[in-house]
Steps between C-alpha positions, in 0.01 A plus 500: 500500500867571567410706805287212626786253457737733683250532785470120520879466511525757777242328720733216612772758570262707712389190691861394556590850614213498747603157635870580536456860610737618225443814295311414177764696305768271641291198408463636147876556477567144614251366249664699222841356590354148521343546158835613358677204662241262359536662157879460514468132589236442234720673240804293599300179469365606162852582379623167630226323309599696188866409556413131527288522185777687319757239607279226364458686170874566469582138575263401220672744263846388611419145397491624142840669519843358439645582845210367702677481835652846476162640406329326791769612746459860389123472536541345845737781608238757398238296684711491817558874477127564465421252779748671731347841430147363539587338833662822618186689402278243670714516816470878496122474480490247784731721710268796449203284594677374815591857597136609476378198694767563764381859536138383519591242764687765702197731474268222617732415790520867597121528487465179702744632761315832517168317535647283776627807683162667458318192629740470794458870579123465474508192722715679757272803484195279542669321789583830669144621445365175643724534806397861543133410462537217751681728744234768456229240563680369807547854630132573441400183683737583786363855519143366501584254776675772702198729455266222611725430799496868596123514463463180701724640777297823501182297522636302793604822672152646444340184634728507805427870556125442461516206738697704754254787463209262547660344806558847644135589440394180674737566788376861531138382489561232759683752720205744477251224577710386797525857626124546470445171682737610777320834521165323518629259763645791697171690480313191607741446789469863602120481484503180707728658755276804525193281536669298773605814682143635490367169625747494784413859586129417514568200715693707751230759497236240597712371781 
């Protein structure tokens, strides 16, 4: 049962340690000091209550004595002495509590600053990665466009070369056809001339 209670008490400390990022041992040490500070304050309050009760009892007893005022003054002096000591003890407990809370606040602020730095570093890293990714994408797009432009230029050159080759074939074909036509015309002219010469020769022979 005791072990179970201890485990239950440690659960809040473990959760707090996880939230603040502080070592659980440090959290346990702080809790121990806070418990001591609370115990000191509780003890001082209890003693103060006892002192007030004792003063009331002594005042009641003093009323039955001959020197009532002297008795009450003495009782009040003892009360003031106890009150002073109780207040000093209570102040000590509060000072210890403030010291622990100050350390806890400093630890939280340190953790918050570290988290902020980590977030800023992560944001900067993410920003750099985004810029690099964007640049890589832009470079890839530019390379793709350049490759397409090169391929398009090569295609145009091939088309121009094919067209020039085709035109040359047409020109060569037309030149051959023209040459054959000239040859045919020349042969026809030669044949006509020979036929005319034979006819003229026959005509002279008849005359």
